[in-house]
Structure formats: C-alpha cells, structure tokens
N, C-alpha and C positions, 0 to 999 in steps of 0.2 A: 570495768567500772569498779574503782577502790572506793570501800567505805566500812567501817567497822561500828555496825549499830547492833550492839548488844546490850541487856541492861534494862533498866527502868526509865523507860521514855512517857513523861506525863504526857496526857492529851490536856493541856493547860486550859484552864478557864480565862475566859476574856472579863477584865474586869471594867465595870461601868460607873459612873457617878450617879447620883440620887435621880438626873434628869435622863438617866439611859445614856447619855453621851460616854464616848470611849475614856476611860481613866488610865491613860498611858503610864503615868508615874506610879500608881497602884500594881499594874500588870508588871512593871521591871521589878519592882519590890519583891513581889511574888516569885518571878524568876530567879531572883537571887537567893530567896530563901529555899525554893527547890534546889538551885546548884548546891546550895552550901549542905543540904542533907544529902548530897553524894549521888543524885540522879545521874544518869548516862546522856541523855538526850532531851529535847524538847518537841514537842508536837503543838504545834500553833494553830489555832483556825481548823480544829477539826470539830465533831460534832459540841463536845464542851465547852468549845472555843466560840459557840454560835456561829460558825461560818456564814450560814444563810441569813442571818438576821444583819449581815454587815455590808455596806455601801462597799463598791471596789476600793477606792479610796481610803476607807476605813482601816480595810485588810490590809493594803499597803502600808499604813501607819504601824499597823501591828507589827508586820514582818519587820518593818526598818527597826522599830525597838527593839524586838527580838534579838537580832542579828547583833546590834549595838550592844545590849544588855550582855547577851553570853558572850561576847568578844571572844569567840572560839575555845572558850571552856569548854563546852559541849555542841554537837551539833544542833541546827535548828531544823527541822523539818515541818513543812507548811501543807496544810491539808487544801486539795481541791478537788472541790464540790460543786460542779455548774449543770445547768441544764441543757448544753450542747457542747459536743466536742470540741469545737471551735473556739468555745467559751474558755473550756479546760486548757486546750494547749495557749492560748493567750496568757492566761495565769501561769502557767509552770514557765513560760518565756519570762514574764513579768517576776516571777520569784526567783529566778536565775539573776537577772539584773539587781535585784534588791540584795543580793548576797546570801541568800537561804544556802543550807547545806544539802538539801533534798526535798522532797514532796513526797506526801502521803494520798495517793489518788484513789477517788472513788469512783463508782460508774456513775452515768448521769443522772441529776436527780428528774424526777416527776414521771419521764418515760423509763419503763422499765424494759432495758434490752434483752434481746433474746441472744444465745451463746456467740453467735457470729458477729453479731453488730457488737456486744460486749469486748470481744477480743480485737475487734477494729478499734473501737473507743482507745484502749489501753496502748494498742500499737502507736495510735496517732499522737497520743500525749508523751508518750516514751521517746519520742521523735523529736519534739517540739523543744527540748533543751536538751543540756548536757548532764543535768543533776541525776543522781541516782533517787529510784522511786521505791517506795513501799506502798503495794498494792493493798487497797482494804478493802477485804470481803465480810459483809455484813447483811446476808440475804434476810435476817430476821427483822432489821430495821428498814433495808433500801430495795428489798424485794428482787434482788438480782444476785445468783449465785454464782462466782467463779470457782468451778469445780478443778479440782486435781488435775482431771485430765486437761482443762483449760490452760492451766498452769504450765503444764508439757508443751502446750501448743506454744504459750508466750516464752518459753526459754530461749528462744533466740534472741530476743531484745536484751542486749546488754545494759540498759539503764533499769532494769526491772530487777532490782536484786534482792527485796523482802517482800514478805506479806503479813499482814496482820490479820490474824483468823479469826472472826468472831462470829462463825456461823453456828455456836452454842453446841457445839459436836465435836467434842473432844478427840474422836477417832479420826479427824480429818488430819491431824497431825502424822499419825503413821500411816495413812495413805497418801500425805503429800511426800513425806520422806521415803516411802517404798516407790513413789513414781518418778520423784525428781531428784533423789538423793541430797546433797547438800547444795544444789543450784540457788536456793534462797534461803535467805534469812529468815528463822521462822518466829514471827512475835505473837502473843496470846493479846486478843483483844477483848478478853472479858473477864473482869477481875476475880470472880469467884471460881474461874478455873484455870487460874495461874500456877498452882502448884501442880494438878493433874499434867498441864499442858508442858512444864519444864520437864517433869519425868518423863515425858515421852520424848522431848527433844527440842522444845523450844528454848531459845537463848535470849529473847526479848520480851517486854511487857509495855505495850501500850497503855498505861494504868491510869484510872480513874479517880478513886479516893487518895491518891497521892498526894492530891490537892490539899487535902485535910490531916494527911498522916504521912507526910514524905519519910522521915526516918524509918518508919515500922515497912513501910513498902520497900525501902532500899535493903532493909535487914532481912524482909523476908526472901528476896530475891538472890541476896548474898548468900543465905544458910543454904537455899536450894540448889545453887550454882556450885556449892562447895559439897554437895552432898550430904548436908548434915540434915536428915529428914525430920528425924525425933524432935529437935527444936523448931526447924521450919513446920512441922503440922502442930506443936503448941501455940506458936505465933499466929498461923494460920485460923485457927479456931477461936482465938480470940476477935480476930479481925473479919471473920464470915460473915456476922450480921450486918457490917458496914458496906463489905464489897457485894453484898445482895442488892445494894442501892444503886448500882452501876447497871444494873439489867432491867430496871425499869423505864417506861416510856418518858417519866420525868426525870431521867438522870440527871440532866441539867439541873434543874431546881433543888433535887435531893442533894447533889455532890456541892454546889455553892452553898446551899443551907449549913452540911456539915462543915465546909472550909469557915464561913463565917463563923460557926460556933467553937472552932478551934483557933479563932482568932488569926487567921490567916488570910482574911479577905473580905468582902461584902456578899450578900445573897443577891445583890440587884441583878435583875435579868434584862433582856431586851425583848420587847413585846413582840409576839402575840404570848411568850411565856410569862407568866405572873409568880409572884412569890407563893409559899403554900399558905396554906391556912386550914383553921378547924381541927376536925380529928386526924385529917394527912397531916399537917403540920406537927401535931402534938404526937403522933405516933412516929414520925422521924427523929422529932426531937428526943424521943426516949430511946431510941437505938443509938442515937449518938452518943448523949450523955453516959449510957451504958459503959460505952466504948470509952471514952475519954475518963470516967471514972475508974475503969477497971484497968486502964492504959499499962500494957507492961512495961518494967524497967529494962529498956536494953542493956547491954554489956559495954557498950561504948560511954554510958552514962557514970 
C-alpha cells in the first residue's frame, strides 16, 4: 500500500451556521487556510470534526467538499467511527467512492470490544476498501486499547499503514518500534506530547490546536523533524498552555473557541455540545489571549 503520510495532519473542525446546519463554504475556506500554512494532510470527521453528531448524508457532503477543496494538494483522510463493524465497512467503501485518500478508523463506538473483537473489527474494515488506513488508538476516550502486540497481529493487513497513538503514554512509541519496526507510520495524537513523540520516532502529528495556530504547528513539526531541538523547545514552551486544551473532554468546545478567537472560524457546535460559558469560558479565553498576545514571530515572517 503506497502512501506518504508524514507531517502535520489537522484534525479539522466542521464549521456550522448559527442554526447548526453545515457551513461547507466556511469549512472549505478553513481548509484553504490550513493548506496555505503548510500542513501535510487533512483528517476530516474525527472527534474535532464532530463525526458522531453528523447524519450520513452530511458526512458525505463534508467528504466531497474536502476532496474538491484539497484538489490533491494534500491527502484527505476521513474518520470512520461507527457503532457496528458492518456500518464502518459501509462508510469505508463509501469514502473510497467519494475520492478520499485514506481512512482513520476507530474501534466501534458504545460497545467496548475485547482484544479478539477489536482485531476482527479492524481486519474487516481493512478489507472493505482499498484505501490506506490509519488506526486510531485512544483508550483514554474510547475505552478500547489497541496494544503494540495487537498491532503485531494486524501487520499482515496491507491496508493498515499507520497508527495514531493517543494512549497518553509516550512509552508506547518505543514499544511499537521495538515490536513492529518500521511496519507502521507513527502519528502522535496528543498535542501536548508531540515533541516527546517525535524524539522517540513519530513522524506524523494528528493535531488539534493547528485549527487556531496552523503556522506555529507546522513550524514546530519542521524544527523537530530537522533536529533543531533548542528552537523547537522554545516554541513548544510557548505553545504548551494552548496544547493542553486538546486533552480535555471538552476539546471540541475549547479548540473551536480558540479557532474563533484567532479569527479562523466560529465556535458554533452541534448539540449536545454547547458553547462555553461562565468561569470555564473566561479561563479558556485567558489562555488563548495570552497565547495570541505572546505569539512568537516566526522566521518566515
């Protein structure tokens, strides 16, 4: 399976109008902004894309828009998060027909599969299309842990080419390399662990705060990739209070709010998520304001 997935892949937010209907035009503008900032791929309909809050036809509209907007400038990877294996297989085949370049596949939602069931799920989805797949491991949020040993077991599925590691345990990177070698492209899926993950061998980043700070995110990855650790650490230390927003249960609300404050979208959400208010809103606003006020001047500026 040929693919070149390295670099910064935003977990792109889905933009809505005030009535919570899709705003495809605003979403397309945001994709153009991200691509212009130098991102290397796009992940649509992940957690930040509010996948579970969209109807099937809405998801198809988002995928069509992303494919048309990207126009092969960067790969478009689509999140697959369904309650059954059969539904996930249908979505995988559907995305292939819509022109997506790849999939980011999660375990089944609601029911927490055991190890045997998890492996069977990923095997089935892997065989439902010819698209390359990034396996998304996030036991913290979804309650299913895809262990390094399970990735060894899945290594005979040629379409499983990458993994997004969001276990919140950076030691997993070394365990995966020791057990699987270079079989999979390793992505960090936790914003405030990206520098540590790259030091240990990750070559990709499915990023969240990139929606609000795209140039800084790309610059951080570029510095780390080049081994310029001193400059990368300085940028990381500025970025860290913002990156912590990616690790909260309300990451969608927090990141959309930051995106709106940065002038790159709106904070409108699809219910049951609601806009931030009160002390929580003031606290997040203060973090974002400090980041904007102290924003570093990048070398290219």
